[in-house]
C-alpha positions as a LaTeX table, in Angstrom:
\begin{tabular}{lrrr}
\hline
Residue & $x$ (\AA) & $y$ (\AA) & $z$ (\AA) \\
\hline
Unk1 & $-17.09$ & $-43.46$ & $-119.64$ \\
Unk2 & $-19.56$ & $-40.56$ & $-119.75$ \\
Unk3 & $-22.61$ & $-42.31$ & $-118.34$ \\
Unk4 & $-23.85$ & $-45.57$ & $-116.90$ \\
Unk5 & $-27.36$ & $-46.96$ & $-117.34$ \\
Unk6 & $-28.65$ & $-49.49$ & $-114.82$ \\
Unk7 & $-31.79$ & $-51.41$ & $-115.79$ \\
Unk8 & $-33.98$ & $-53.46$ & $-113.48$ \\
Unk9 & $-35.28$ & $-56.09$ & $-115.93$ \\
Unk10 & $-38.17$ & $-57.17$ & $-113.70$ \\
Unk11 & $-39.48$ & $-53.75$ & $-112.62$ \\
Unk12 & $-43.15$ & $-53.00$ & $-113.23$ \\
Unk13 & $-45.32$ & $-55.18$ & $-115.42$ \\
Unk14 & $-42.33$ & $-56.79$ & $-117.03$ \\
Unk15 & $-42.42$ & $-58.92$ & $-120.16$ \\
Unk16 & $-39.92$ & $-61.76$ & $-120.66$ \\
Unk17 & $-38.25$ & $-59.69$ & $-123.40$ \\
Unk18 & $-38.18$ & $-56.49$ & $-121.35$ \\
Unk19 & $-34.50$ & $-56.80$ & $-120.47$ \\
Unk20 & $-33.53$ & $-57.11$ & $-124.13$ \\
Unk21 & $-35.80$ & $-54.32$ & $-125.40$ \\
Unk22 & $-34.76$ & $-51.91$ & $-122.64$ \\
Unk23 & $-31.09$ & $-52.64$ & $-123.21$ \\
Unk24 & $-31.39$ & $-52.09$ & $-126.96$ \\
Unk25 & $-33.26$ & $-48.81$ & $-126.48$ \\
Unk26 & $-30.63$ & $-47.60$ & $-124.01$ \\
Unk27 & $-27.82$ & $-48.37$ & $-126.46$ \\
Unk28 & $-29.72$ & $-46.64$ & $-129.26$ \\
Unk29 & $-30.23$ & $-43.43$ & $-127.29$ \\
Unk30 & $-26.59$ & $-43.43$ & $-126.15$ \\
Unk31 & $-25.57$ & $-43.61$ & $-129.80$ \\
Unk32 & $-27.96$ & $-40.86$ & $-130.89$ \\
Unk33 & $-26.66$ & $-38.57$ & $-128.15$ \\
Unk34 & $-23.04$ & $-39.43$ & $-128.95$ \\
Unk35 & $-22.26$ & $-40.57$ & $-125.41$ \\
Unk36 & $-19.77$ & $-43.16$ & $-124.24$ \\
Unk37 & $-21.78$ & $-45.34$ & $-121.87$ \\
Unk38 & $-22.24$ & $-48.73$ & $-120.29$ \\
Unk39 & $-25.57$ & $-50.56$ & $-119.87$ \\
Unk40 & $-25.95$ & $-53.16$ & $-117.13$ \\
Unk41 & $-28.80$ & $-55.18$ & $-115.62$ \\
Unk42 & $-29.54$ & $-55.65$ & $-111.93$ \\
Unk43 & $-29.84$ & $-59.16$ & $-110.52$ \\
Unk44 & $-31.40$ & $-58.62$ & $-107.11$ \\
Unk45 & $-31.65$ & $-56.33$ & $-104.12$ \\
Unk46 & $-28.49$ & $-54.31$ & $-103.60$ \\
Unk47 & $-27.04$ & $-54.86$ & $-107.05$ \\
Unk48 & $-28.09$ & $-51.44$ & $-108.42$ \\
Unk49 & $-26.10$ & $-49.76$ & $-105.66$ \\
Unk50 & $-23.03$ & $-51.91$ & $-106.30$ \\
Unk51 & $-23.16$ & $-51.34$ & $-110.06$ \\
Unk52 & $-23.63$ & $-47.58$ & $-109.62$ \\
Unk53 & $-20.65$ & $-47.39$ & $-107.26$ \\
Unk54 & $-18.49$ & $-49.20$ & $-109.84$ \\
Unk55 & $-19.65$ & $-46.83$ & $-112.59$ \\
Unk56 & $-18.83$ & $-43.78$ & $-110.47$ \\
Unk57 & $-15.37$ & $-45.19$ & $-109.75$ \\
Unk58 & $-14.93$ & $-45.58$ & $-113.53$ \\
Unk59 & $-15.63$ & $-41.89$ & $-114.06$ \\
Unk60 & $-19.35$ & $-41.79$ & $-114.94$ \\
Unk61 & $-20.69$ & $-38.25$ & $-114.59$ \\
Unk62 & $-24.29$ & $-39.46$ & $-114.81$ \\
Unk63 & $-25.76$ & $-42.78$ & $-113.65$ \\
Unk64 & $-29.27$ & $-43.60$ & $-114.87$ \\
Unk65 & $-31.67$ & $-45.79$ & $-112.89$ \\
Unk66 & $-34.31$ & $-47.48$ & $-115.06$ \\
Unk67 & $-36.76$ & $-49.14$ & $-112.72$ \\
Unk68 & $-39.02$ & $-48.48$ & $-109.78$ \\
Unk69 & $-38.50$ & $-46.48$ & $-106.61$ \\
Unk70 & $-36.38$ & $-49.24$ & $-105.05$ \\
Unk71 & $-33.91$ & $-49.21$ & $-107.95$ \\
Unk72 & $-33.82$ & $-45.40$ & $-107.94$ \\
Unk73 & $-33.18$ & $-45.44$ & $-104.19$ \\
Unk74 & $-30.15$ & $-47.71$ & $-104.57$ \\
Unk75 & $-28.59$ & $-45.62$ & $-107.34$ \\
Unk76 & $-29.30$ & $-42.41$ & $-105.41$ \\
Unk77 & $-27.51$ & $-43.90$ & $-102.39$ \\
Unk78 & $-24.45$ & $-44.31$ & $-104.60$ \\
Unk79 & $-24.57$ & $-40.88$ & $-106.28$ \\
Unk80 & $-25.52$ & $-38.65$ & $-103.32$ \\
Unk81 & $-22.86$ & $-36.07$ & $-102.44$ \\
Unk82 & $-20.47$ & $-37.43$ & $-105.09$ \\
Unk83 & $-20.87$ & $-34.88$ & $-107.89$ \\
Unk84 & $-22.33$ & $-37.61$ & $-110.12$ \\
Unk85 & $-25.83$ & $-36.85$ & $-111.38$ \\
Unk86 & $-28.78$ & $-39.23$ & $-111.11$ \\
Unk87 & $-30.91$ & $-39.87$ & $-114.19$ \\
Unk88 & $-34.28$ & $-41.60$ & $-113.92$ \\
Unk89 & $-36.34$ & $-43.67$ & $-116.35$ \\
Unk90 & $-39.59$ & $-44.67$ & $-114.61$ \\
Unk91 & $-40.07$ & $-48.42$ & $-114.92$ \\
Unk92 & $-41.87$ & $-49.48$ & $-111.77$ \\
Unk93 & $-45.48$ & $-49.98$ & $-110.82$ \\
Unk94 & $-46.00$ & $-46.80$ & $-108.80$ \\
Unk95 & $-43.17$ & $-44.47$ & $-109.86$ \\
Unk96 & $-43.81$ & $-42.07$ & $-106.98$ \\
Unk97 & $-40.45$ & $-40.30$ & $-107.19$ \\
Unk98 & $-40.63$ & $-39.75$ & $-110.95$ \\
Unk99 & $-44.23$ & $-38.58$ & $-110.78$ \\
Unk100 & $-43.41$ & $-36.18$ & $-107.96$ \\
Unk101 & $-40.63$ & $-34.62$ & $-110.05$ \\
Unk102 & $-42.86$ & $-34.62$ & $-113.16$ \\
Unk103 & $-40.37$ & $-36.65$ & $-115.16$ \\
Unk104 & $-41.14$ & $-38.07$ & $-118.58$ \\
Unk105 & $-42.97$ & $-41.40$ & $-118.55$ \\
Unk106 & $-42.31$ & $-42.50$ & $-122.14$ \\
Unk107 & $-39.04$ & $-44.51$ & $-122.04$ \\
Unk108 & $-37.20$ & $-42.91$ & $-124.97$ \\
Unk109 & $-38.07$ & $-39.36$ & $-123.88$ \\
Unk110 & $-37.21$ & $-40.23$ & $-120.29$ \\
Unk111 & $-33.84$ & $-41.62$ & $-121.39$ \\
Unk112 & $-32.98$ & $-38.46$ & $-123.31$ \\
Unk113 & $-33.84$ & $-36.35$ & $-120.27$ \\
Unk114 & $-31.90$ & $-38.68$ & $-117.97$ \\
Unk115 & $-28.81$ & $-38.35$ & $-120.16$ \\
Unk116 & $-28.88$ & $-34.71$ & $-121.26$ \\
Unk117 & $-31.44$ & $-32.79$ & $-119.19$ \\
Unk118 & $-30.47$ & $-29.96$ & $-116.84$ \\
Unk119 & $-29.53$ & $-30.86$ & $-113.28$ \\
Unk120 & $-31.81$ & $-29.96$ & $-110.39$ \\
Unk121 & $-30.44$ & $-30.30$ & $-106.87$ \\
Unk122 & $-32.91$ & $-31.79$ & $-104.43$ \\
Unk123 & $-32.93$ & $-32.86$ & $-100.81$ \\
Unk124 & $-32.63$ & $-36.43$ & $-99.61$ \\
Unk125 & $-33.89$ & $-37.87$ & $-96.35$ \\
Unk126 & $-32.01$ & $-40.17$ & $-94.03$ \\
Unk127 & $-33.74$ & $-42.59$ & $-91.67$ \\
Unk128 & $-31.79$ & $-44.94$ & $-89.43$ \\
Unk129 & $-28.70$ & $-44.25$ & $-91.61$ \\
Unk130 & $-30.59$ & $-45.24$ & $-94.78$ \\
Unk131 & $-31.13$ & $-42.68$ & $-97.54$ \\
Unk132 & $-34.54$ & $-42.10$ & $-99.08$ \\
Unk133 & $-35.43$ & $-39.83$ & $-101.97$ \\
Unk134 & $-39.22$ & $-39.92$ & $-101.90$ \\
Unk135 & $-41.06$ & $-41.31$ & $-98.86$ \\
Unk136 & $-40.36$ & $-43.43$ & $-95.81$ \\
Unk137 & $-42.77$ & $-44.48$ & $-93.10$ \\
Unk138 & $-43.96$ & $-46.63$ & $-90.25$ \\
Unk139 & $-47.33$ & $-48.20$ & $-89.61$ \\
Unk140 & $-49.77$ & $-49.32$ & $-92.25$ \\
Unk141 & $-47.82$ & $-48.05$ & $-95.26$ \\
Unk142 & $-44.71$ & $-49.98$ & $-94.13$ \\
Unk143 & $-46.85$ & $-53.07$ & $-93.53$ \\
Unk144 & $-48.46$ & $-52.67$ & $-96.94$ \\
Unk145 & $-45.12$ & $-52.13$ & $-98.67$ \\
Unk146 & $-44.08$ & $-55.55$ & $-97.39$ \\
Unk147 & $-47.29$ & $-57.07$ & $-98.77$ \\
Unk148 & $-46.84$ & $-55.32$ & $-102.14$ \\
Unk149 & $-43.28$ & $-56.59$ & $-102.47$ \\
Unk150 & $-44.60$ & $-60.16$ & $-102.51$ \\
Unk151 & $-47.42$ & $-59.63$ & $-105.03$ \\
Unk152 & $-47.16$ & $-61.76$ & $-108.16$ \\
Unk153 & $-49.25$ & $-59.27$ & $-110.16$ \\
Unk154 & $-48.57$ & $-55.52$ & $-109.90$ \\
Unk155 & $-50.81$ & $-52.60$ & $-110.76$ \\
Unk156 & $-53.55$ & $-50.35$ & $-109.43$ \\
Unk157 & $-56.13$ & $-53.06$ & $-108.82$ \\
Unk158 & $-53.68$ & $-55.45$ & $-107.19$ \\
Unk159 & $-52.59$ & $-52.71$ & $-104.81$ \\
Unk160 & $-56.17$ & $-51.63$ & $-104.12$ \\
Unk161 & $-57.45$ & $-55.12$ & $-103.34$ \\
Unk162 & $-54.44$ & $-55.94$ & $-101.17$ \\
Unk163 & $-54.84$ & $-52.68$ & $-99.29$ \\
Unk164 & $-58.52$ & $-53.27$ & $-98.61$ \\
Unk165 & $-57.84$ & $-56.80$ & $-97.35$ \\
Unk166 & $-55.11$ & $-55.62$ & $-94.96$ \\
Unk167 & $-57.29$ & $-52.80$ & $-93.61$ \\
Unk168 & $-59.47$ & $-55.31$ & $-91.78$ \\
Unk169 & $-56.66$ & $-56.79$ & $-89.68$ \\
Unk170 & $-54.11$ & $-54.00$ & $-89.16$ \\
Unk171 & $-54.07$ & $-52.25$ & $-85.77$ \\
Unk172 & $-52.86$ & $-48.72$ & $-85.04$ \\
Unk173 & $-49.96$ & $-47.92$ & $-82.68$ \\
Unk174 & $-49.06$ & $-45.10$ & $-80.33$ \\
Unk175 & $-46.19$ & $-42.93$ & $-81.61$ \\
Unk176 & $-44.09$ & $-40.11$ & $-80.24$ \\
Unk177 & $-42.55$ & $-37.68$ & $-82.72$ \\
Unk178 & $-39.87$ & $-35.22$ & $-81.56$ \\
Unk179 & $-38.98$ & $-32.45$ & $-84.01$ \\
Unk180 & $-37.39$ & $-29.02$ & $-83.67$ \\
Unk181 & $-37.64$ & $-29.14$ & $-79.87$ \\
Unk182 & $-41.31$ & $-30.13$ & $-79.83$ \\
Unk183 & $-42.83$ & $-33.47$ & $-78.83$ \\
Unk184 & $-46.04$ & $-34.90$ & $-80.28$ \\
Unk185 & $-47.72$ & $-38.08$ & $-78.99$ \\
Unk186 & $-50.45$ & $-39.66$ & $-81.08$ \\
Unk187 & $-52.30$ & $-42.84$ & $-81.88$ \\
Unk188 & $-51.81$ & $-43.32$ & $-85.59$ \\
Unk189 & $-52.69$ & $-45.74$ & $-88.34$ \\
Unk190 & $-49.57$ & $-44.66$ & $-90.19$ \\
Unk191 & $-46.81$ & $-42.08$ & $-90.02$ \\
Unk192 & $-45.21$ & $-41.07$ & $-93.31$ \\
Unk193 & $-42.02$ & $-39.05$ & $-93.69$ \\
Unk194 & $-42.14$ & $-37.29$ & $-97.04$ \\
Unk195 & $-39.45$ & $-35.68$ & $-99.14$ \\
Unk196 & $-41.73$ & $-35.74$ & $-102.17$ \\
Unk197 & $-45.53$ & $-35.49$ & $-102.34$ \\
Unk198 & $-46.59$ & $-38.84$ & $-103.77$ \\
Unk199 & $-46.60$ & $-42.53$ & $-102.86$ \\
Unk200 & $-47.07$ & $-43.45$ & $-106.52$ \\
Unk201 & $-49.96$ & $-44.24$ & $-108.88$ \\
Unk202 & $-51.27$ & $-40.70$ & $-108.25$ \\
Unk203 & $-51.73$ & $-41.16$ & $-104.48$ \\
Unk204 & $-50.63$ & $-37.83$ & $-102.97$ \\
Unk205 & $-49.88$ & $-38.26$ & $-99.26$ \\
Unk206 & $-48.05$ & $-34.94$ & $-98.71$ \\
Unk207 & $-49.45$ & $-32.22$ & $-100.98$ \\
Unk208 & $-47.23$ & $-29.55$ & $-99.40$ \\
Unk209 & $-43.96$ & $-31.50$ & $-99.62$ \\
Unk210 & $-41.24$ & $-30.07$ & $-101.84$ \\
Unk211 & $-38.07$ & $-31.81$ & $-102.94$ \\
Unk212 & $-35.91$ & $-28.73$ & $-102.44$ \\
Unk213 & $-37.25$ & $-26.93$ & $-99.36$ \\
Unk214 & $-34.64$ & $-28.19$ & $-96.89$ \\
Unk215 & $-37.26$ & $-29.96$ & $-94.76$ \\
Unk216 & $-39.15$ & $-33.23$ & $-94.42$ \\
Unk217 & $-42.90$ & $-33.44$ & $-93.86$ \\
Unk218 & $-44.35$ & $-35.91$ & $-91.35$ \\
Unk219 & $-47.97$ & $-36.94$ & $-91.94$ \\
Unk220 & $-49.88$ & $-38.99$ & $-89.39$ \\
Unk221 & $-53.30$ & $-40.54$ & $-89.96$ \\
Unk222 & $-55.42$ & $-41.16$ & $-86.87$ \\
Unk223 & $-57.09$ & $-44.57$ & $-86.49$ \\
Unk224 & $-60.58$ & $-44.79$ & $-87.95$ \\
Unk225 & $-63.10$ & $-47.46$ & $-88.84$ \\
Unk226 & $-62.40$ & $-49.45$ & $-91.99$ \\
Unk227 & $-65.17$ & $-47.63$ & $-93.85$ \\
Unk228 & $-63.81$ & $-44.22$ & $-92.79$ \\
Unk229 & $-60.28$ & $-45.14$ & $-93.83$ \\
Unk230 & $-61.57$ & $-46.33$ & $-97.18$ \\
Unk231 & $-63.34$ & $-43.04$ & $-97.83$ \\
Unk232 & $-60.33$ & $-41.09$ & $-96.60$ \\
Unk233 & $-58.06$ & $-42.96$ & $-98.99$ \\
Unk234 & $-60.02$ & $-41.57$ & $-101.93$ \\
Unk235 & $-58.77$ & $-38.10$ & $-100.98$ \\
Unk236 & $-55.23$ & $-39.22$ & $-101.71$ \\
Unk237 & $-56.02$ & $-39.12$ & $-105.42$ \\
Unk238 & $-57.43$ & $-35.59$ & $-105.33$ \\
Unk239 & $-54.50$ & $-34.19$ & $-103.34$ \\
Unk240 & $-56.80$ & $-33.13$ & $-100.50$ \\
Unk241 & $-55.87$ & $-35.60$ & $-97.75$ \\
Unk242 & $-54.56$ & $-32.70$ & $-95.64$ \\
Unk243 & $-58.06$ & $-31.22$ & $-95.32$ \\
Unk244 & $-59.47$ & $-34.21$ & $-93.45$ \\
Unk245 & $-59.89$ & $-34.43$ & $-89.66$ \\
Unk246 & $-57.42$ & $-36.73$ & $-87.95$ \\
Unk247 & $-54.57$ & $-35.81$ & $-90.30$ \\
Unk248 & $-51.58$ & $-34.12$ & $-88.65$ \\
Unk249 & $-48.68$ & $-32.46$ & $-90.45$ \\
Unk250 & $-45.28$ & $-31.72$ & $-88.88$ \\
Unk251 & $-42.35$ & $-30.23$ & $-90.79$ \\
Unk252 & $-38.71$ & $-30.22$ & $-89.74$ \\
Unk253 & $-35.11$ & $-30.89$ & $-90.68$ \\
Unk254 & $-34.46$ & $-33.43$ & $-87.90$ \\
Unk255 & $-36.81$ & $-35.68$ & $-85.96$ \\
Unk256 & $-37.09$ & $-38.87$ & $-83.96$ \\
Unk257 & $-39.99$ & $-41.34$ & $-83.97$ \\
Unk258 & $-40.61$ & $-43.94$ & $-81.27$ \\
Unk259 & $-43.55$ & $-46.29$ & $-80.70$ \\
Unk260 & $-45.15$ & $-48.66$ & $-78.22$ \\
Unk261 & $-43.84$ & $-51.65$ & $-80.17$ \\
Unk262 & $-40.83$ & $-52.35$ & $-82.43$ \\
Unk263 & $-40.92$ & $-50.17$ & $-85.51$ \\
Unk264 & $-41.03$ & $-51.87$ & $-88.88$ \\
Unk265 & $-40.36$ & $-49.18$ & $-91.47$ \\
Unk266 & $-40.03$ & $-48.73$ & $-95.20$ \\
Unk267 & $-37.59$ & $-46.62$ & $-97.19$ \\
Unk268 & $-38.87$ & $-45.81$ & $-100.69$ \\
Unk269 & $-40.94$ & $-49.01$ & $-100.49$ \\
Unk270 & $-38.20$ & $-51.33$ & $-99.23$ \\
Unk271 & $-39.06$ & $-52.77$ & $-95.81$ \\
Unk272 & $-36.69$ & $-53.11$ & $-92.85$ \\
Unk273 & $-37.11$ & $-54.85$ & $-89.50$ \\
Unk274 & $-38.06$ & $-53.04$ & $-86.37$ \\
Unk275 & $-36.16$ & $-50.96$ & $-83.87$ \\
Unk276 & $-37.20$ & $-49.00$ & $-80.79$ \\
Unk277 & $-36.81$ & $-45.56$ & $-82.35$ \\
Unk278 & $-35.83$ & $-43.96$ & $-85.64$ \\
Unk279 & $-33.64$ & $-40.90$ & $-86.10$ \\
Unk280 & $-34.41$ & $-38.92$ & $-89.24$ \\
Unk281 & $-32.78$ & $-35.94$ & $-90.89$ \\
Unk282 & $-32.81$ & $-34.06$ & $-94.17$ \\
Unk283 & $-29.72$ & $-33.73$ & $-96.34$ \\
Unk284 & $-30.38$ & $-30.48$ & $-98.21$ \\
Unk285 & $-29.50$ & $-30.16$ & $-101.91$ \\
Unk286 & $-27.39$ & $-33.31$ & $-101.73$ \\
Unk287 & $-28.69$ & $-35.07$ & $-104.84$ \\
Unk288 & $-28.40$ & $-33.85$ & $-108.43$ \\
Unk289 & $-31.17$ & $-35.20$ & $-110.70$ \\
Unk290 & $-31.61$ & $-34.65$ & $-114.42$ \\
Unk291 & $-35.03$ & $-33.15$ & $-115.19$ \\
Unk292 & $-36.88$ & $-31.99$ & $-118.32$ \\
Unk293 & $-36.14$ & $-28.56$ & $-119.74$ \\
Unk294 & $-38.59$ & $-25.91$ & $-118.55$ \\
Unk295 & $-41.38$ & $-25.45$ & $-121.04$ \\
Unk296 & $-41.11$ & $-28.96$ & $-122.48$ \\
Unk297 & $-44.16$ & $-30.27$ & $-120.66$ \\
\hline
\end{tabular}
């Protein structure tokens, strides 16, 4: 088997026939490219990782994740440091990882890139022994990720309205961040650890983050009034959040975060229960990802 394609049939604004149409398109592109491949559907949290591991054991040199950041995260966890390349077809609601890498959005073009594009080696982050490829965090973004995961309707307006509602009740915490021998204590509304620049949907939380710089960027947002936070959030979409007062940036290859209450955190949008502190490190150039040819976009 040359390649494996793993499809999340319920990612994004899915239609009841999405699983069938995505599967048929995947088989078509495999045929056009003359590749021997297998197409399989996920059936819940953790299944993308299990399927990817089976495909790698069967000799797949590329495993494609067609879904949102959660699906991509699971497949990346299986392919990292294995010599097997990750391909990505954006199929989620936010698609932060794909947008940050400037991958194709149109499914057929994205599939061709995921199967035959050149390989770019990027960093991965590790938080509490869990791999992330795009962003992880504690505070409001972790809280909101949990809310988003239970939304019946996905999309920009659903996310916006949910975020505004949660702003009125969420309370900031006190955090201590230790990195590269330095200690920073802060009251923060959220603390994001970024490998890539974007949450998704065009919201750029870490404009200076690079996937291949051998470091992770930590961004903390100081507590503000609801109205101030609302106006600050608009700067996410212009890529200028770093110019605002109350925003702190820390860069490093290893770090530890602790707080005045148990830490609930998210890893590429998947939420995990709290712990007293989180140990974080970068894994440089550990993940091969297929990307578009230079000059194609």
